[in-house]
C-alpha positions as CSV (number, residue, x, y, z in Angstrom):
1,M,-41.4,33.8,32.1
2,P,-44.3,33.1,29.7
3,C,-43.9,34.6,26.2
4,C,-47.0,36.7,26.6
5,D,-45.5,38.3,29.7
6,A,-42.3,39.1,27.8
7,I,-44.2,41.6,25.6
8,K,-45.9,43.5,28.4
9,I,-45.1,47.2,27.7
10,V,-47.3,49.0,30.2
11,G,-45.2,51.4,32.3
12,D,-41.8,50.6,30.8
13,S,-39.6,52.1,28.2
14,D,-41.0,50.0,25.4
15,L,-44.2,52.0,25.5
16,K,-42.2,54.9,23.9
17,K,-41.6,52.6,20.9
18,M,-45.3,51.8,20.5
19,V,-46.9,55.3,20.7
20,H,-46.2,58.9,19.9
21,T,-46.7,60.9,23.1
22,R,-46.4,64.6,22.3
23,K,-43.8,66.5,24.4
24,A,-43.4,70.2,23.9
25,S,-39.8,70.0,25.1
26,C,-38.7,67.5,22.5
27,A,-37.1,68.8,19.3
28,V,-37.4,65.4,17.7
29,H,-40.4,63.1,18.4
30,K,-39.2,59.6,17.6
31,V,-42.0,57.2,16.5
32,I,-40.8,53.7,15.8
33,Q,-44.3,52.4,15.4
34,N,-45.0,54.1,12.2
35,G,-41.6,55.5,11.4
36,T,-42.6,59.1,11.6
37,A,-40.7,62.1,13.0
38,K,-41.4,65.7,13.3
39,V,-38.5,68.1,13.0
40,S,-39.0,71.9,12.6
41,G,-42.5,71.3,11.3
42,V,-41.4,68.7,8.7
43,Q,-43.5,65.5,8.8
44,T,-42.2,62.4,7.0
45,S,-42.0,58.7,7.3
46,T,-38.4,57.3,6.8
47,W,-37.6,53.7,6.6
48,T,-34.3,51.8,6.2
49,S,-34.6,50.0,2.9
50,R,-32.3,47.0,2.3
51,K,-32.3,44.4,-0.5
52,R,-33.1,41.0,0.9
53,K,-30.3,38.4,1.1
54,A,-31.0,35.0,-0.1
55,P,-30.8,32.5,2.7
56,S,-28.1,29.8,2.5
57,D,-28.9,26.1,2.2
58,Q,-28.4,25.8,5.9
59,G,-30.9,28.7,6.5
60,S,-28.3,30.8,8.3
61,A,-29.6,34.3,7.5
62,T,-28.1,37.5,9.0
63,S,-29.8,38.1,12.4
64,A,-32.3,40.9,12.9
65,E,-29.9,42.5,15.3
66,K,-27.3,43.0,12.6
67,E,-29.6,43.7,9.6
68,G,-32.7,45.1,11.2
69,E,-32.1,48.3,13.0
70,A,-35.4,48.5,11.4
71,M,-36.5,52.1,11.1
72,T,-34.7,55.3,11.2
73,V,-36.1,58.8,11.8
74,V,-35.2,62.2,10.5
75,G,-32.3,63.6,12.4
76,K,-30.3,60.4,12.7
77,Q,-27.2,59.7,10.7
78,K,-27.8,57.7,7.5
79,K,-26.0,54.5,7.1
80,K,-24.0,54.0,3.9
81,T,-25.7,50.8,3.1
82,S,-29.2,52.2,3.4
83,T,-31.5,54.2,1.1
84,K,-34.4,56.2,2.4
85,V,-38.0,55.7,1.3
86,E,-40.0,58.7,2.3
87,I,-43.8,58.4,2.6
88,P,-45.5,61.7,3.2
89,L,-48.2,61.7,5.9
90,K,-51.3,63.9,6.0
91,K,-50.8,66.5,8.7
92,E,-54.0,65.6,10.4
93,M,-53.0,61.9,10.6
94,T,-49.7,62.3,12.4
95,E,-50.9,62.3,16.0
96,V,-51.5,59.1,17.9
97,K,-54.7,59.6,19.8
98,N,-54.6,56.6,22.1
99,E,-51.7,54.8,23.7
100,V,-52.0,51.1,23.0
101,A,-51.1,49.0,25.9
102,Y,-51.0,45.2,25.6
103,V,-51.3,42.9,28.6
104,N,-51.2,39.2,27.8
105,G,-52.2,40.0,24.2
106,T,-55.2,42.2,25.1
107,S,-55.3,45.9,24.4
108,T,-56.5,48.2,27.1
109,A,-56.9,51.2,24.8
110,T,-60.0,52.7,23.3
111,G,-60.3,51.3,19.9
112,N,-61.2,52.7,16.5
113,K,-64.9,53.5,16.3
114,F,-65.0,52.6,12.5
115,N,-63.6,49.1,12.8
116,G,-62.3,46.5,15.2
117,S,-58.8,47.9,15.7
118,P,-57.6,48.2,19.3
119,C,-56.2,51.6,18.6
120,S,-57.1,54.9,17.0
121,T,-54.4,56.8,15.2
122,G,-56.1,57.6,11.9
123,L,-53.1,56.2,10.1
124,R,-53.0,53.6,7.3
125,Y,-50.8,50.6,8.0
126,L,-49.9,49.2,4.6
127,G,-47.7,46.1,4.3
128,A,-47.5,42.8,2.4
129,H,-47.2,39.1,2.9
130,I,-43.6,38.6,3.7
131,S,-41.1,35.7,3.3
132,A,-39.7,34.3,6.5
133,A,-37.2,32.1,4.7
134,G,-34.2,31.3,6.9
135,G,-36.0,32.1,10.1
136,L,-39.2,33.8,11.3
137,E,-37.2,36.8,12.5
138,N,-36.2,37.5,8.9
139,A,-39.7,38.5,8.1
140,I,-39.3,41.6,10.2
141,T,-36.1,42.6,8.3
142,N,-37.9,41.9,5.0
143,A,-41.0,43.9,6.0
144,V,-38.9,46.9,7.0
145,S,-36.9,46.7,3.8
146,I,-40.0,47.5,1.7
147,G,-41.4,50.2,4.0
148,A,-44.2,47.9,5.4
149,R,-46.1,49.2,8.4
150,S,-47.8,45.8,8.9
151,F,-47.1,42.4,7.5
152,A,-48.4,38.9,7.0
153,L,-46.4,35.6,7.0
154,F,-46.6,31.9,7.3
155,L,-45.5,30.6,10.7
156,S,-44.5,27.3,9.2
157,S,-44.7,25.4,5.9
158,Q,-48.2,25.6,4.5
159,R,-47.7,22.6,2.3
160,T,-47.6,19.9,5.0
161,W,-49.7,18.8,8.0
162,N,-46.5,18.0,9.9
163,R,-44.4,20.8,11.1
164,K,-41.3,21.2,13.2
165,P,-41.8,22.4,16.8
166,L,-41.2,26.1,17.4
167,E,-37.9,26.5,19.1
168,E,-37.5,28.9,22.0
169,E,-34.5,30.6,20.3
170,T,-36.8,31.4,17.3
171,V,-39.4,32.8,19.6
172,E,-36.9,35.1,21.3
173,K,-35.4,36.3,18.1
174,F,-38.8,37.0,16.5
175,I,-40.1,39.0,19.6
176,T,-36.8,40.9,19.8
177,A,-37.0,41.7,16.1
178,Y,-40.6,43.0,16.0
179,K,-40.3,44.9,19.2
180,G,-37.1,46.5,18.0
181,A,-38.8,47.5,14.7
182,G,-41.8,48.8,16.6
183,Y,-44.5,46.6,15.1
184,P,-47.5,46.3,17.5
185,P,-48.7,42.7,17.7
186,H,-52.1,43.5,16.0
187,L,-50.3,44.7,12.9
188,I,-48.7,41.2,12.4
189,L,-51.1,38.9,10.7
190,P,-50.1,35.2,10.2
191,H,-51.9,33.5,7.4
192,G,-53.3,30.0,7.9
193,S,-52.2,27.0,6.0
194,Y,-54.1,26.3,2.7
195,L,-54.5,22.8,3.9
196,L,-57.0,23.9,6.6
197,N,-60.6,23.1,6.0
198,L,-62.4,23.9,9.3
199,G,-65.7,22.8,7.8
200,S,-64.6,19.7,6.0
201,P,-67.2,16.9,5.6
202,D,-64.3,14.4,5.9
203,E,-63.7,13.5,9.5
204,A,-60.0,12.8,9.0
205,T,-59.4,16.2,7.3
206,L,-61.6,18.0,9.9
207,S,-59.6,16.5,12.7
208,K,-56.3,17.4,11.2
209,S,-57.5,20.9,10.4
210,R,-58.6,21.4,14.0
211,D,-55.3,20.1,15.4
212,L,-53.4,22.3,13.0
213,L,-55.4,25.4,14.0
214,I,-54.7,24.8,17.7
215,D,-51.0,24.4,16.9
216,E,-50.9,27.6,14.9
217,L,-52.8,29.6,17.6
218,K,-50.4,28.3,20.2
219,R,-47.5,29.4,18.1
220,C,-49.0,32.9,17.9
221,E,-49.3,33.0,21.6
222,R,-45.7,32.1,22.1
223,L,-44.7,34.8,19.6
224,G,-47.0,37.4,21.2
225,I,-49.2,37.7,18.1
226,T,-52.8,38.5,18.7
227,Q,-54.6,37.7,15.4
228,Y,-54.5,34.8,13.0
229,N,-56.1,34.8,9.5
230,V,-57.9,31.7,8.0
231,H,-60.0,30.8,5.0
232,P,-63.2,29.6,6.6
233,G,-63.5,26.3,4.7
234,S,-65.5,24.4,2.1
235,S,-68.4,22.0,2.0
236,C,-66.8,20.2,-0.9
237,G,-70.3,19.8,-2.2
238,K,-70.9,16.9,0.2
239,I,-72.8,18.6,3.0
240,S,-75.1,21.7,3.2
241,R,-73.6,25.1,3.6
242,E,-75.4,25.4,6.9
243,E,-73.7,22.2,8.2
244,C,-70.4,23.4,6.9
245,M,-70.7,26.8,8.7
246,A,-71.7,25.0,11.9
247,K,-68.5,22.8,11.7
248,I,-66.4,25.9,11.1
249,A,-67.7,27.6,14.2
250,E,-67.3,24.4,16.2
251,S,-63.7,24.1,15.0
252,I,-62.9,27.7,16.1
253,N,-64.7,27.2,19.5
254,F,-62.7,24.1,20.0
255,A,-59.4,25.9,19.2
256,H,-60.4,28.8,21.5
257,R,-60.9,26.5,24.4
258,E,-57.4,25.1,23.9
259,T,-55.7,28.5,23.7
260,K,-55.8,31.8,25.6
261,F,-56.1,35.0,23.7
262,V,-55.5,34.9,19.9
263,S,-58.4,36.0,17.7
264,V,-59.3,34.1,14.5
265,L,-60.0,36.3,11.5
266,L,-62.2,34.8,8.9
267,E,-61.3,35.8,5.3
268,N,-64.1,36.6,2.9
269,M,-64.0,34.5,-0.2
270,S,-64.8,34.9,-3.9
271,K,-67.7,32.4,-4.0
272,Q,-65.5,30.0,-6.0
273,G,-66.7,26.4,-5.9
274,H,-68.1,25.3,-2.6
275,T,-66.1,27.8,-0.4
276,I,-67.8,29.5,2.5
277,G,-67.6,33.2,3.2
278,G,-68.1,34.8,-0.2
279,D,-71.4,36.2,1.1
280,F,-70.9,38.5,4.1
281,A,-74.0,37.0,5.7
282,E,-72.2,33.6,5.8
283,L,-69.4,35.2,7.9
284,K,-72.0,36.5,10.3
285,T,-73.6,33.1,10.5
286,I,-70.3,31.6,11.7
287,I,-69.6,34.5,14.1
288,D,-73.1,34.1,15.6
289,Q,-72.0,30.6,16.7
290,I,-68.7,31.6,18.2
291,E,-68.7,31.4,22.0
292,D,-66.1,34.0,22.7
293,K,-66.9,36.9,20.3
294,T,-63.9,38.9,21.6
295,R,-61.7,36.5,19.7
296,I,-63.3,36.5,16.3
297,G,-63.1,39.0,13.4
298,V,-62.9,39.4,9.6
299,C,-60.1,40.0,7.2
300,L,-61.6,41.6,4.2
301,D,-60.0,40.8,0.8
302,T,-60.7,43.3,-1.9
303,C,-60.1,40.9,-4.8
304,H,-62.4,38.3,-3.2
305,A,-65.1,40.9,-2.5
306,F,-65.1,42.2,-6.1
307,A,-65.1,38.7,-7.5
308,A,-68.0,37.8,-5.2
309,G,-70.0,40.7,-6.6
310,Y,-69.3,43.6,-4.3
311,D,-68.3,46.5,-6.6
312,L,-65.3,48.6,-5.4
313,R,-64.5,50.7,-8.5
314,T,-65.8,54.0,-7.1
315,E,-66.2,55.8,-3.8
316,E,-69.9,55.2,-3.8
317,D,-69.3,51.5,-4.4
318,W,-67.0,51.4,-1.4
319,K,-69.5,53.2,0.8
320,K,-72.2,50.8,-0.3
321,M,-70.0,47.8,0.4
322,I,-69.1,49.1,3.9
323,Q,-72.8,49.7,4.6
324,V,-73.7,46.1,3.5
325,F,-70.8,44.7,5.6
326,D,-71.9,46.7,8.6
327,E,-75.5,45.5,8.3
328,A,-74.5,41.9,7.6
329,V,-71.6,41.5,10.0
330,G,-70.8,44.6,11.9
331,L,-67.9,47.0,11.5
332,S,-66.5,46.1,15.0
333,Y,-65.5,42.7,13.4
334,L,-63.4,44.3,10.6
335,K,-59.9,43.8,11.9
336,A,-57.6,43.4,8.8
337,M,-57.7,43.6,5.0
338,H,-55.9,42.0,2.1
339,I,-55.3,44.6,-0.6
340,N,-55.5,43.1,-4.2
341,D,-56.6,44.2,-7.6
342,S,-58.6,41.6,-9.5
343,K,-57.9,39.9,-12.8
344,G,-61.5,38.8,-13.1
345,D,-64.6,41.0,-13.7
346,L,-67.1,41.9,-11.1
347,G,-68.9,38.8,-9.8
348,C,-66.7,36.4,-11.7
349,H,-66.2,34.2,-8.6
350,L,-62.5,33.7,-9.5
351,D,-59.8,34.1,-6.9
352,R,-57.3,35.8,-9.3
353,H,-55.2,38.6,-7.7
354,E,-53.7,41.3,-9.8
355,N,-51.2,44.1,-9.1
356,I,-52.6,47.4,-7.9
357,G,-53.9,49.4,-10.8
358,K,-53.5,46.7,-13.4
359,G,-56.7,44.8,-12.8
360,K,-60.4,45.6,-13.0
361,L,-60.5,47.9,-10.0
362,K,-57.9,50.2,-11.6
363,K,-55.8,52.6,-9.5
364,Q,-58.8,54.9,-8.8
365,G,-60.6,52.0,-7.2
366,F,-58.2,52.1,-4.3
367,L,-58.6,55.9,-3.6
368,P,-61.4,55.3,-1.0
369,L,-59.2,52.7,0.8
370,M,-56.7,55.5,1.5
371,K,-59.2,58.1,2.5
372,M,-62.2,56.5,4.3
373,P,-61.7,56.2,8.1
374,H,-62.9,52.6,8.2
375,F,-59.6,51.4,7.0
376,A,-57.2,53.1,9.4
377,D,-55.4,51.3,12.2
378,I,-55.7,47.8,10.8
379,P,-53.3,45.7,8.8
380,L,-53.6,46.4,5.1
381,V,-51.7,43.6,3.5
382,L,-50.8,43.3,-0.1
383,E,-51.0,39.8,-1.7
384,T,-50.5,40.8,-5.3
385,P,-48.3,38.9,-7.8
386,C,-44.7,39.6,-6.6
387,E,-42.0,38.7,-9.1
388,G,-39.3,40.8,-7.5
389,D,-38.2,42.4,-4.2
390,D,-39.3,45.9,-5.3
391,V,-42.9,45.1,-6.3
392,Y,-44.4,45.5,-2.9
393,E,-42.3,48.5,-2.1
394,R,-43.5,50.2,-5.3
395,E,-47.1,49.3,-4.6
396,I,-46.9,50.5,-1.0
397,K,-45.6,53.9,-2.2
398,L,-48.2,54.0,-4.9
399,L,-51.0,53.5,-2.4
400,Y,-49.7,56.1,0.0
401,S,-49.5,58.6,-2.8
402,L,-53.3,58.3,-3.1
403,E,-53.6,60.0,0.3
404,K,-52.5,63.3,-1.1
């Protein structure tokens, strides 16, 4: 059975894990997708939180089946080894409005009208870039341990062009783990290798980048993941920006023809050096040249946007940025975000991430993120400096507290 068929959930019991269907006869509504439960009018989000175990030299980490009974709901017995992290939800945001059904990686549900999400729950899906050390399936355990409702990861080493083949056992463990934890495929966002330059003026680098992109998209398809995030590329100052953008689009078209359903999400950049994508209009120039526009989108990085000159310090700034993005690119292409504060000032062109509230955006700069409807139902992935296991957990809780 192809891997994509293995994640079909239409009409079977797994659908209950992906959506919250209201039933008046149920005392407890179990929602594994976003970890919520409603008991006697109490609405909370409860997650099993565990400290990560360092992988051994042989990479033999505890399996997701043993460690990752990923999320618990109110009404279940607590395990002695677990601590609960409760994230309050706004009452009007607790109901899932559309049942998301995936068939071969494609959603059949009506999407969010404010962005490119395939579903419309009104909920924020905060997460972080997660380590997959010791096995891809460990990323799910690590994501759950910090209360992440979405997550990013590297599918293989991002330091080398050569990578080991993806073994079928790894595929099966990963799919079992994320389905067991209740993560829909569109809330898992692999990050592309930093070696990729899809617009490189050097033919050897361009060829290797295209081969690597195809390999990564095929890995996504085997794992049942529907989106893949990349930095667009750089002209390296050797070709015009227009030529570079044409090469980027050509690279994506080539990869699309060699694969089936995974969407490529272009990340906006900070305008550092000769990188492409700091100006929203450049993202649209690339998108305009993509043959299959159902398989292209944008991952909006807050630090990059601020460094590129898009102010995000007030609600009015966010509204203006969204208006500019909609006019330049189109909100239907907004499919994910990277949530980062900025060490540098507005328009500095420096890609320097800072922890939430400690940079130039300040904590109040993220209030609109947690209130505006444009940022619901898509992965909101932290990429802030992380010196310990609890940094992302604290920042996720901090951001959810802004919903109150």
